[in-house]
N, C-alpha and C positions, 0 to 999 in steps of 0.2 A: 773793422779793426784799423789800427794805424800804428806807425812807427814814427816817432817825432823826427821831423826834418827829412824823412825818407819818403813816406807815402801813406795813402789811405786805401783800404781794400773794401769794396762794396759788391753786392750781388749785381749781376747784369740786369738793367731795367727790363720790365715786361710791359708790352703794349698790346692790348686786346688779346691777352692770353698767349702771346708769342714773345720769345726773347728778341729784343731789339738788336739789329745789326749795328755794331759800333766799330769804328775804325780807330786804330792807334793815332794819337795826336788830336783827336776830337776833344773840344772844350765843353765842359759841363758846368752848369750852375747847380751845386748840390745844396739841397735843403733838408733839414732834419729837425726833429723835435725831441728834446730830452728834458725830463722833469717838467719844469714850467718855463723853459726857454726854447725859442725857435731860432735856429742857426742857419746861416747861408755862407757859402764860399764858392769860388771858382777853382776848377781843377782840370787838368788834362789827362786823358786816358793814355797811360804808358804801356799797359799790357792787358790784353783781353784773352781769357782762357775759359775752357769748359771743364777742366780737370781739377779737382774731383767733382766740381759743380760749376755752373756758369757764374763767373765773377770777373771783376776788373781791378787793376791796380791803377790808382789815380795819383797824380803828383800831390805832394804835400802843400796845403794852402799857405799862401803868403799872408793872407788876412782872413779872419773869420768874424762875421758880423752876427750878433745875437740880440734878440729882443725878449724880455721877460713877458710871458703870457700868463698872467695871474688867473686863478680859477674862475674869477668873476669877469674877466675881460671879455668883452663881446665886440665883434666887428659889425658895423652897419651893413645891411644887405638888402637886396630886393630880389629874392630868389623865388620863382614860382614853384609851388609845391602841391602835393596832393596828400591829404590825410585820410586814412581809413580806420574806422573803429572796428572793434572785434565783431560787431553785429553785421559788418559788411557795408555799412553806409560810408559814403565817401564825400569829401569836401575839397573844393579848390581853395587854396590859401596862398599866402605870400610870407616867406620868412623875412621879417624886418631886421632882425639881427641874429647872430649865431656865435656860439662859443664851443669850446671842446665839450662842455657838459650839457648844452641845451640851446634853445632858440626861443625867439618870440615870433609866433605866427599869427597873422591877421586873416580873418575870414568874414564874409558877409553874415554868416550864421554862426551860432554857438555850436562848436564841434562836440563838446562834451563837458562833463562836470570835473571838478578837481578830483584826481585819483583815477580818472578814466585812462585806459591804455589805448594807444593808437600807433599805427605804422605811418611814418612820414617818408614820402618819396620826393627827392629833389635832385635836380641836375645842376652841378656847379662847374664853373670853368676856372681852372687854375692854369695860368699862362695860356698855352695853346691847346691844352688837353681838357676834354669834357669828362666828368665823372658822374655816374648815377649812384646816389646814395639811397639806401633803404634802411631807415633807422627806427628801432623800437623806442617809443616814447611814453612818458606819463605826463598828463596835464597837472601842473603844479599851481597854476593860477588862471583865472578868467576875469577879464575886465572889459569895459567898453571904452572906445576912444571918444574924445570930445570932438564931435564933428563941427565943421563950419556950418553956419546958418543955412538951413535947407538941405543939408546932406544927411545921409543915414549913418548912424554910428557903426563902427567896425568892432567886431569882437576880437580882443587880443588874448591869446593863449600862451602863457609861459609853459614851455615843456622841457623836461629833462630827458636826456638820451640814456638808454639802458643797453647794456651788453654791446657796446660799440666795438666793432672789429678794429684791429690794429691798422688795417689799410684805410678804413674810413676815418680813424683818428688822424692818420697822417695827412689825408686829403683836407680835412677840416683845419688842422693846424697850419698847413701850407696856405690855405685860403686866408686864415687869420694873419699870418706873417705877410702875405702879399698885400692885404688891405692896410696893415700897419705901416709897411714901407711906403705905400702910395700916400697915406695920410701924412707921414713924416716928410715926404718929398714936397707935399703941397704947402707945408708950413713956411 
């Protein structure tokens, strides 16, 4: 919650299942995703309390930056993954791009047919924190890459994410925002 020109109230961050120790005066970069926009701002912790639940009162931001993340926007990636089919077979793969709704994963072998369900495990780094995502997916497309002469073609699988938790959505949207800011800074 927030009160214009007064402050922002957020739950206290949790790291590895434990509430983080925060000191008053500590500066944070706050990132959030609302509708189709990723936002970021800097704020100072003014008050930390655990009554009636662990939460913090942050200073009201002087500036808020936002980027629209359309449903089809994808961030380029090179994330090592593991895909498991319902029959238990597993495949090493790489996420070449990722969005809130899905990813393009590349593998040496064809993982499955269009309509096949799979579990995709991937580890992503957002700033200094590592997050392990376990996502239920459905294969929406299967194609092969155009290899350089003498190379073996790679199978490209377009997958959609299903039943994504709010925590995983937040991690993916933060990753998208981080990559967009990085690309914009390089322009």
